[in-house]
N, C-alpha and C positions, 0 to 999 in steps of 0.2 A: 583700179582698186576695188576690193570687195566691199560691199555694204556691211555695217555692223550687224543687220538683221540676218544676213547669211551666215556670218560667222557664229551669231548666236544659235542659229538653227543647225549648224554643223556641230557645236559644241554640245547641244541636247543630246545627240546620238551617243556621246561618250558618257553624258549623265545616265543614260539608260544602261550602257554597259558596265558602268561602276555599281550600280546596284548588285551586279553579280560579282564583278572582279573583287570589289572591296569586301563584300560578304564572304567569298570564298576565302580570300586572304586573311581576314580578321576572325572569322567565326567558325569556318568549316572543320578545321581541326578539333576546336573546342566542342562543336556540335557532335562530331564522331566519337570523340573520347568520352565526354562528360554526358551527353545526352543519350546517344544510341549504344554507347558502352563498347565501342571498338578499341582495340589496343593500339596504343600509339604508333609502335614500330610498324605494324600493319597498315595503318593509315598512311604513313610516311611512304611506304612501298607502294601502296596503291597509287599515290600521286605521281609517283615516278613511272610506274609502268603505263599509266594512261598517255603519258607524254611520247612513248614509243609510237602510238598510233598517229600522233600529230606529225611525225616524221614522213607520213605518207599523206595525211589529209591537208596538211598546210600548203605544200607546193601545188597539189592537185586543185585546191580551191582557188589559189592565186593564178595558176593557169587558166581556170575555168573562167574567172572574172575578167581576166585579159581578153579572152576570146568572145565574151559576151556582147552582142550587139542589139541594143533595143532603143526606142524612141526616147528613153529616159537616160541613156548612156550605158557604160559597161559596169559600174560599181553601185550607183544609186537603187536600181531594181531589188537589190538583195534586201535593202532595209525594208522594203514593202512586202517581200516574199516570205521573209523570214521573222518578222516581228512576233507573230503569234506562236510559231513553233518554239522559238527561244524562251519565250515566256512560260510555256507549258513545261518544257525541261527544266527551268529553274525551280518550278514547284516541286517537281518530281525529286530532285535532289535534295530538298528539304522536307521530305516526307518518309516517316519511319513506320512502316505497316509491322503489325505483330507476326514476327517470323522466328524461326530458330536462329541460333547463334551464326551457323553457316549461311542461312538465309539472309541475315543482315549484312554479311560482308558482301555477298554476291549482289544484292540490291544496291548497296552503297557504290560498289564498283560499277555496275552496269549504268547507274543514274548519273554518276559523275561523269564517266566516259561520254555519255549522250550530251550531258551538258556542255562539256568541252568541245564536243563536235559542233553543236549549234553555235557555240561562241566564235569558233573557227570560222564557220560559214557566214555569219554575220559581220564579225569584227575585221576580218582582212579585206573585204570590199569597202567597209566603211573607212578603214584606216588609209587605203588606196585613194579613195574619194578625196581626202585632204590634199594629196599630191597633184590632182589635176584640176583643182579649183583656181590655181594661179601658177605662174612660173617665176614669179618675183621672190628672190630668197627672203627678204625681209617681212613681205607679204605672208610667207609661208609660216614664218615663226609667229606672226600675228595669229594666223588661223590655228596654229597649234596651241598658242598661248589661251585663246578662247576656249578651245577643246578641252584643255586640262583644267582650267578654272572651272568649267561646267562639270568636267569629270570629278574633280574633287568636291564640288559642291553635292554631286551625287553621292560621293564617300561621306561627306559630313552627314547627309541624311542617315545613310547607313549607321554610322558611328553614333549618331545623336538618338535615333529612334528605334534601332533593332531591338535591343535588350529591353527597353520600356514597352515596346509593341508586343515582344515576346510574352512579357508578363500579362499584359492587358489582354490580349488574344487568347492565351493559354489558361488564364485564371488559375494557375497552379500546375497545369500540363503543359511543360516546356516544349516537349515534343510537338503538341498541337499548336502551341504559340509560335514555334519556328515556321510551321508549314503556313499558317494563316498571314503571318508577317510577309512571307515571300510571295504569297498570293497577291497582296497588295503592292508590293514593290514591282512585281512582274506586270501588274496591270498599267501602272504608272509608266514603266519602261517601255511597254509596247506603244503606247500613246506618244512618247517622246521619239522613238524611231520614225514614227509616221511622220511627226513634225519635221524631223531631219531630212527624210525623203522629200517633202513638199517644199522645203526652204532652201535647198542647195542646188548647184548647177555644175555640170563638167564642161570644162572649158578647153583643157589640154588634150589633143588627139594624138596618136602615135604618127610618126612619119610614114609608116605603111602597116598593113595588117600582119601579124605574127605569123610567119610561115614554119618557123622552128617547131620542132616536136618538144615534148617535156624534157627529154634528155638533153637535147641542144639547148634549151633554155637554161637548164640548170649548169651546163657546161660553160655557157656564155656568163651566167651569174658568178660562177666560180673564178672567171678572168676578172671580176670587178673586185679588185683587192680592197678598196674602201668599204665595200659591202661586208667582207669578211671582218674588218675591223669592228664594224658596227655590230655584227653577230657576237663577237666575242665580248665586247662591252654589254651587249644585252644580257648575256647569260650571267656573267659576274655581277652586274648591277641588280638584276631582279632576284638572284639568290639572296644577297644580303638584305635587300630591302625587304622581301618577303618574309625572311628568317626573323628580322626584328619585329615586323608588323604581326606575325603570327603569334610571336611570344610576348606581345605587349599585355594581352589579357592575363597570361600566366604570371608576367613580372608584377603587375599591380596586385594581382591576387595573392601571390605567395612569397614575393620579395618585399614589395612595400606594405603588404598585408592590409590592403585597404580595397577589398572586393566590391564593395559599394561605390567606388569611384572609378570603376573600369570605364564606364561611359564617358566620364569627364576627361579622363587620360587620353583615349583614342580620339575624342572629339576636339580636343586641344591640339593633338598633332595634325588632324585633318585641317583645322583652321590655318595652321602653318603651311600646310600643302596648297590651300587656295592662295594664300597671299604670294607664295613663292612662285605659283603658275603665273599670277597676274603681272609679277615683276619680270617675267622673262623677256617679253617683248622690248619694253623699253631699254633694258640693259643691252639686248642684242642689238639694238639700233646703233648703240655708242660704242660697243666693245667687240673684239674678236670672238666670235661664237665658241670657236675651239677652245681658246685659252680660258673664256669664262667657264666653260663645261668642266675642264679640268680643275680649275681653281674651286669650283663647287664641291667636287668630289673630296678634295683635300679639307675642306671647311667641315664636310659631314663627318668625315673620318674623325676630326679632331673633337667634334662634339660627342660622338659616341664613345671615345676614350675618356673624355671627361666624366660622362655618365657613368662608366665603370668605376671611377675613384669615389663616387658619392656613397656615404652611408645609407643603410636601409631605410632610415627615418627621414631623410631630406626629401620629403614629398615634393614641396613647391619647387625646389632646384631640379628634381627629376622632371616635373612637369613642364617647366621652363626650357629644359634641355630637348624634351621631346618635341615642343613646339619648334624649337630652332632647328632641329634635324629635318623635320618636315618642310620648313621653309626653305632651306639651302638645298636639300636634296631634290624636292620638287620643282624648285626653280630652274634645274637642269633638264627637266622631262620634256617640255616643249621644244628645248634645243635639239634633243636626242631625235624627236620625231621629224622636226625639220629637216635634220641632216639625212634622214631615209630619203625623203623627197629629192634631196641634193644629190644623193648617191645613185638615185634612178636616171637623174639628168646625166650624171658622169659615166654610167653604164651606156646609156643611149649614144652619147658622144664618142665612146670607145668603140662600141660594137655596131652602131647603126640600128639596134633594135630598143624599143621602148617596152620595159617589162615591169610596169608599176605593180600589178597584182602579184607576180612571182616574187618580185624583190621585197614588197611588204609582206609577204606571206613567209618568206624566208626569215626576215628579221623578227616577225611576230612568233614564229616557231621557236627561235632562241629565247625571246621573252619568255615564252611558256615553259621551256626547259628550265629557265631560272625560276619561274613560278613554281614549277614542280619540285626543283631542287631545294628551294627555300622551305617549301611546306614540308618535303620529305625530311630534310635536315632537321627541322624543328621537331618532327615526331621521333626520329632517330635519337636525337639528344635527349629528349624527354625521357624516352626508354632507357638510354645509356645512364643517365643519372637517377634511375630507380623511381620516375614519377608515378604517383598514385592519385587518382583523382579525389580532390577534397581532402588531402591528407598533407600536412605541412612537415617538411624536412630540410634541416639546415644544408645538407649536402645538395639537394635538389634545388634549394634557393641560389646556392653558389653557381651552380651550373647554369641556371637560367640567367643569372646576371652576366655570365661569362658570353653565353650565347646570344643574349639580347644587345650586348654593348660592343664586345671586342671583335666578334666574327664579322658583323656588318662594317666595322671600321676598316678590317682587313680588305673586305671586298670593295669599299670605295678607293682604297689606295691602289689596288689592281686596275680598277677602271682608269683611274689618273694615269698610270703608267701605259696602259694600252693605247690611250688617246695619242700618244708619241708618235704613232703610226698613221694618223688620221691627217690628210693634207688638204681638205676641201675648205680653205679659207676663203674670204670675200673675194679676193683678187682672182683666185682660181675658178670660183664659180661664175664671175663675169665672163672669162674666157670661155667657158663651157656654154654659156648662154648664147654668145655669139656664134659659136660653132653649130649649135641646135637651130638658131634661126637660119643660118645659112643652108643647113641640112633641109629644113622643111619647105624652103623656097626653090630648091632645085628639083 
């Protein structure tokens, strides 16, 4: 059984990652449209185009991590090696130099692509690390629960302090404020990655070194039908989640017409996220993880649809529902990541080859596809409804409400349906662990 201090150390790594993930999800579209002055449709397309590169970089990074052999392990070293480069790229993405209009688009594309490349290079090994710290299914949920409590704590810092820090650092210059705010967050994030490296250990080793080439690994991964289910779930889930989170600032500003309460609204949702992640482990110990995950998606969909029925002046009800949506949706997040580790075990039992890095990189790729689709869809929908920065329109407000409430509900319902094909319940996993124990002893 892992110590609490090691679980906390692992969680600090996702606090660092979420300084970027949550900032990108919550503020980058707004930063590009309202601060840099880029067109919403162009921003949406840029998010999607960058994901094409991930189709190449993600599996390559996973394969590289699986083959890495150092005295620190296969996955931990990347936290040490890439903490500083990741921090630098984060600052560059939120820097807006004086350029021509075309230059601004090119700079945004280049720095966003570089940031996502660094995110891939550090986050895939970090994610795979969680699957080799323990082979106990309940302990894995506990590890991921700690991870996402600390991840959402990082998100809470982002939602609570980003806009106040932008005002404070910028002193009227929002572009400068965003740059200096990201400098501060990146410095703290770099320190947290180093603490994660120092405080964790890799315990599970593959039964043998990987002899398959990347093509063979990907073929073996395709044969892992449960991994395919999780990839589909990841795309749909993240598309709906990112769409709602991206439009939250627009919903408060243009639908509820309370621009001064944006920070309170997104912070309230983040508090719900933290509580939900903390509740995941005790619930998973008592109930079937697969059934719980499916039920949480249905509840999240119901909350979004209820939100759609509220009048525009129902401030406190909107705030409460956003809290509940974060609570129930994020209660499912540690369960999803624990299932990735289970899928790695399932694949090893089925093929005889353990591919933690490649498996995690594949699921993370589809998570990032969902991240891109959610952000891109938000930009495209804003353009479709005729959004203009700092200009109120009743038609735009209706479109934002529909996109903020109904489409994420549809995504959650689809995820619940997809889980019908996921079969790795507790009894099945016990059988798999016995198979693997026998395999490693032979």
